[in-house]
C-alpha positions in Angstrom: 102.5 126.1 93.6 101.2 122.6 94.5 102.3 122.9 98.1 100.7 126.4 98.4 97.3 125.1 97.1 97.5 122.1 99.4 98.2 124.3 102.5 95.3 126.6 101.6 93.0 123.6 101.4 94.4 122.3 104.7 93.8 125.6 106.5 90.2 125.8 105.1 89.5 122.2 106.2 91.0 123.0 109.7 88.7 126.0 110.1 85.5 124.2 109.0 86.3 121.1 111.1 87.2 123.1 114.1 83.9 125.1 114.0 82.0 121.9 113.5 83.8 120.1 116.4 83.2 123.1 118.7 79.5 123.1 118.0 79.4 119.3 118.5 81.3 119.6 121.8 78.8 122.1 123.1 76.0 119.6 122.8 77.7 117.2 125.2 78.5 114.6 122.5 81.6 113.3 124.2 79.9 110.3 125.9 80.9 107.0 124.4 83.8 105.0 122.9 83.3 106.5 119.5 84.4 109.9 120.8 87.3 108.8 123.0 90.2 111.2 123.1 93.3 110.2 121.2 95.3 109.7 124.5 92.5 107.4 125.9 92.1 105.0 123.0 93.5 101.5 123.3 95.9 100.1 120.7 93.1 98.0 119.1 89.4 98.8 118.4 86.7 98.0 120.9 84.6 94.9 120.4 82.0 95.5 117.7 83.6 98.7 116.6 83.9 99.2 112.8 86.3 101.8 111.4 86.6 102.9 107.8 89.7 105.1 107.0 90.0 106.7 103.6 92.8 109.1 102.8 94.9 111.0 100.2 98.7 111.4 100.3 100.6 113.8 98.1 104.4 113.3 97.9 106.6 115.9 96.2 110.2 114.9 95.6 112.7 117.7 95.1 115.6 115.9 96.7 117.1 112.5 97.1 119.9 110.8 99.2 122.8 109.1 97.4 124.8 106.1 98.5 126.9 108.2 100.9 123.8 109.8 102.5 124.4 113.2 100.9 121.3 115.1 99.9 121.0 115.9 96.2 118.8 118.7 94.8 116.8 117.1 92.0 115.7 120.4 90.6 119.3 121.3 89.8 119.6 118.0 88.0 116.4 118.6 86.0 114.5 115.7 87.7 111.0 115.9 89.3 108.9 113.4 91.2 105.2 113.6 92.2 103.0 110.8 93.7 99.3 110.8 94.4 98.2 107.9 96.6 94.6 107.1 97.7 94.2 104.6 100.5 91.3 102.7 102.1 91.7 100.8 105.4 88.9 98.9 107.2 89.2 97.7 110.7 86.9 95.7 113.0 87.1 94.8 116.7 86.3 91.1 117.0 86.9 91.1 120.7 87.8 93.9 123.1 91.5 93.0 122.6 91.5 91.5 119.0 91.2 93.4 115.8 91.1 92.4 112.1 92.0 94.8 109.3 92.3 95.1 105.5 93.9 97.9 103.4 94.3 98.7 99.7 96.0 101.6 97.9 95.8 103.2 94.5 98.9 105.2 93.5 100.0 107.3 90.6 103.8 108.0 90.6 105.6 110.0 88.0 109.4 110.6 87.8 110.6 112.9 85.1 114.4 112.8 84.3 116.4 115.6 83.0 116.5 116.6 79.3 119.5 115.5 77.4 121.0 116.7 74.1 123.2 114.5 71.9 125.3 115.8 69.1 126.9 113.5 66.5 128.3 115.2 63.4 125.4 116.8 61.6 122.8 114.9 63.7 121.2 116.3 66.8 119.0 114.4 69.2 117.0 115.7 72.2 115.6 113.1 74.8 113.3 113.2 77.8 112.3 110.3 80.1 109.1 109.8 82.1 108.6 106.7 84.3 105.1 106.2 85.6 103.9 103.6 88.1 100.1 103.4 88.3 97.6 101.0 89.7 96.3 99.2 92.8 98.6 97.8 95.4 98.5 94.3 96.8 95.7 93.7 99.4 96.9 93.7 103.0 95.0 91.7 105.6 96.1 91.5 109.2 95.3 90.7 112.9 96.3 92.8 115.9 96.2 91.5 119.5 96.6 93.7 122.6 96.9 92.8 126.3 93.5 91.5 127.5 93.9 93.3 130.8 94.6 97.0 131.7 97.8 98.3 133.0 97.9 101.9 134.3 99.4 104.3 131.8 100.6 101.5 129.5 99.4 99.5 126.5 101.0 96.9 124.3 100.1 95.2 121.0 101.4 92.6 118.6 100.3 92.2 115.0 100.7 90.0 112.0 99.5 90.1 108.4 100.2 89.6 104.7 100.1 91.5 101.5 98.3 89.2 99.1 99.7 89.4 95.5 96.4 90.4 93.8 97.6 93.5 91.9 99.2 93.7 88.5 103.0 93.8 88.9 104.4 93.3 85.3 105.2 96.6 83.5 103.1 97.4 80.4 104.7 98.0 77.1 106.4 101.4 77.0 104.9 104.2 74.9 108.0 105.9 73.5 107.7 108.3 70.7 110.0 110.0 68.2 109.5 113.0 65.9 111.7 115.1 63.6 111.4 118.8 64.5 112.3 121.7 62.3 112.5 125.1 63.8 114.7 128.2 63.9 117.5 126.2 65.6 117.6 123.7 62.8 116.6 120.1 62.4 116.7 117.7 65.3 115.2 114.5 66.5 113.0 114.6 69.6 112.7 111.3 71.5 110.4 110.8 74.5 110.9 107.7 76.6 107.8 106.7 78.6 107.9 103.7 80.9 104.7 102.2 82.4 105.3 100.3 85.6 102.8 98.7 88.0 102.5 98.8 91.8 102.2 95.1 92.7 104.9 92.9 94.2 104.0 89.6 92.4 104.6 87.5 95.5 103.4 87.3 99.1 104.9 89.8 101.7 104.5 88.9 105.4 104.3 91.5 108.1 105.1 91.2 111.8 104.7 94.2 114.1 104.5 95.5 117.6 103.4 98.7 119.4 103.7 100.1 122.9 102.1 103.2 124.4 102.7 105.3 127.5 100.0 107.8 128.4 98.9 110.4 131.0 95.8 112.5 131.3 96.7 114.7 128.3 99.8 113.2 126.7 100.8 109.9 125.0 103.9 108.5 123.6 103.4 105.6 121.1 106.1 103.5 119.4 105.3 101.3 116.4 107.4 99.0 114.3 106.7 96.6 111.4 109.0 94.1 109.8 108.1 92.8 106.3 109.8 89.9 104.6 109.4 87.7 101.5 110.2 84.0 101.1 109.5 83.5 97.4 110.5 85.1 94.1 108.4 86.4 91.2 108.7 86.1 87.5 108.4 89.3 85.6 109.9 91.1 82.6 111.3 94.4 81.4 111.1 95.9 77.9 113.9 96.5 75.4 113.2 99.0 72.7 114.8 99.8 69.4 114.3 103.0 67.3 114.3 102.9 63.5 113.1 105.9 61.4 111.0 107.4 64.1 109.3 104.1 65.0 109.9 102.1 68.1 109.8 98.3 68.3 109.7 96.4 71.7 110.9 93.1 73.0 109.9 91.6 76.4 112.9 90.2 78.4 112.0 87.9 81.3 113.8 87.9 84.6 113.2 86.9 88.3 113.0 89.2 91.2 112.7 88.8 95.0 111.7 91.8 97.2 113.9 92.5 100.1 113.0 92.9 103.8 111.8 96.2 105.2 111.7 97.6 108.8 109.3 100.5 109.2 109.0 102.5 112.5 107.2 105.5 114.0 107.5 107.2 117.3 104.6 109.6 118.0 104.1 112.3 120.7 100.5 113.3 121.2 99.1 116.2 123.2 95.4 116.4 123.8 94.9 120.2 123.7 91.1 120.0 123.9 88.8 117.0 124.2 88.1 117.1 120.4 91.5 118.4 119.3 94.9 116.5 119.3 98.2 117.7 118.0 101.2 115.4 117.5 104.8 115.3 116.4 106.6 112.2 115.2 109.8 110.5 114.0 109.4 107.9 111.3 111.7 105.8 109.2 112.3 102.9 106.9 115.3 100.5 106.4 115.4 98.1 103.4 117.9 95.3 102.7 118.2 92.1 100.8 116.3 91.4 97.6 117.7 90.7 94.1 117.0 90.6 90.4 118.2 87.6 88.3 118.6 87.4 84.5 120.1 84.4 82.7 121.5 83.0 85.9 123.2 86.3 87.0 121.8 87.6 90.3 122.2 91.2 91.2 121.4 92.4 94.8 119.3 95.4 95.5 121.1 98.3 97.2 120.4 98.9 100.9 118.1 101.9 101.4 116.9 103.9 104.4 115.2 107.2 105.2 114.2 109.1 108.4 111.7 111.9 108.6 110.2 114.3 111.2 106.5 115.1 111.0 103.6 116.9 112.7 99.9 117.0 112.4 96.5 117.1 114.2 93.3 115.2 114.6 89.8 116.7 115.1 86.7 114.9 116.3 84.2 116.5 114.0 81.2 114.4 114.9 80.3 111.3 116.8 81.1 109.1 113.8 83.7 111.2 112.1 87.3 112.2 112.8 89.6 114.2 110.4 93.4 114.3 110.5 96.2 115.8 108.6 100.0 115.5 108.7 103.2 116.5 107.0 106.5 114.6 107.0 109.9 116.1 106.1 112.8 113.8 105.3 116.1 114.6 107.2 118.4 111.6 106.7 118.7 108.7 104.2 120.6 106.6 101.8 119.9 105.5 98.2 116.3 106.9 98.4 114.1 109.7 97.2 113.3 112.3 99.9 109.8 113.6 99.2 107.8 116.0 101.3 104.7 114.0 102.2 101.3 115.7 103.0 98.5 113.4 104.1 94.8 114.1 104.6 92.5 111.5 106.0 89.2 110.7 107.6 88.0 108.1 110.0 84.4 106.9 110.2 83.5 104.9 113.3 80.4 102.8 114.1 79.2 100.3 116.7 77.7 97.1 115.3 76.7 95.6 118.7 
C-alpha cells in the first residue's frame, strides 16, 4: 500500500514536471550554466553557483541478508522496518574548480520485531518489541576539488570532509509498558518493549572521496567512492529494565563504542534523452568493517556488513532555477544487513551569486 501510494505520487509529479519543463524549453530557456544538461555538468559547481538540495527518502525493509549472504524474508518472521529520511544539502562554488558543502539529515526509523508468546504453568505472556531511532544526524561539512583544466570527455574530482558530532547520540530511556488482559482466551500479560535510539555518532567521522566521469554528447558514466573512518571512541550507555507487577524500572549502563570504517560507492550511467530530461541507471554499495563496543574492559567487535543495490531514476529541468529528480534502489546482494527498497524524491534549487 505504501509503495503504491508513493508510485502514484511519483507518476503525478513526473507528468506535472514534464509539462512544465516542456513549456520552459519552448521559451528558449536553455542558455546558461544553471540549465546545463546532466552530461555537460562538471564534477563541482561553477564559481559563484549556490545549490540547495532538499529531499525525502522512504526505505521499506521486507528482507535482510544474514551472515552467509542468504536473503531472509522479514514478513515471514513477523518483522517490519520503515524509515523516513529528510535531508538538506547546501553547496557553493568558491572557484570554478573548488566547492564547499554542508549536509544535515533528519530520520525516523522503526523496526518492529515479531510477536512472541510465553507459557509457564498457568501464566501466559505476550510480547512485542519496537525499536525507534529518531533525530538529527551529525553535520557534514566538506570540500571538493576538480581538475582546474579541461580534458576532452573526462573529469576528475577529489573530496574531503567530516561529520561533526553535534547530534544527540545517547539513547533515551525506554518506554516499555505492561498490562494484564482478560478476554475470551483467558488472562494473560501483554508486554510492549519500546526502545528510543538516536541518530548521532558521538565522535568525529572523517570522509575522503574521489569521482571520475567519462562523457559524450548524450551519455555519461560517473564513478564515485567515499571512505569514512573514525579515530576516537565515544562514551554512551544502554538501558537495562526490570518488570515488577506491571511496572518497569530502568538502569543506565555505561559503555564505550567506536564506529567502524565504511566504503560507499556508486557507478551511474546517464542518458540525456532530451535537453531537459535525463534518465539513469546505477550500481551502488556499502562495505563496513572494524568498530567495537566495550563494557567493563571487554571489547566486542562489530560484525562486517556489506550491501549492493541496482537503481534507476530520472532528472527533469523544470525551470531555470529548479530541477526535480527521483530514483529507486533495489538491494541484490549483502551480508549482515537489512535490505530495504529505497525510494528517493528530491529537488535542486540553483542560483548565481556573481
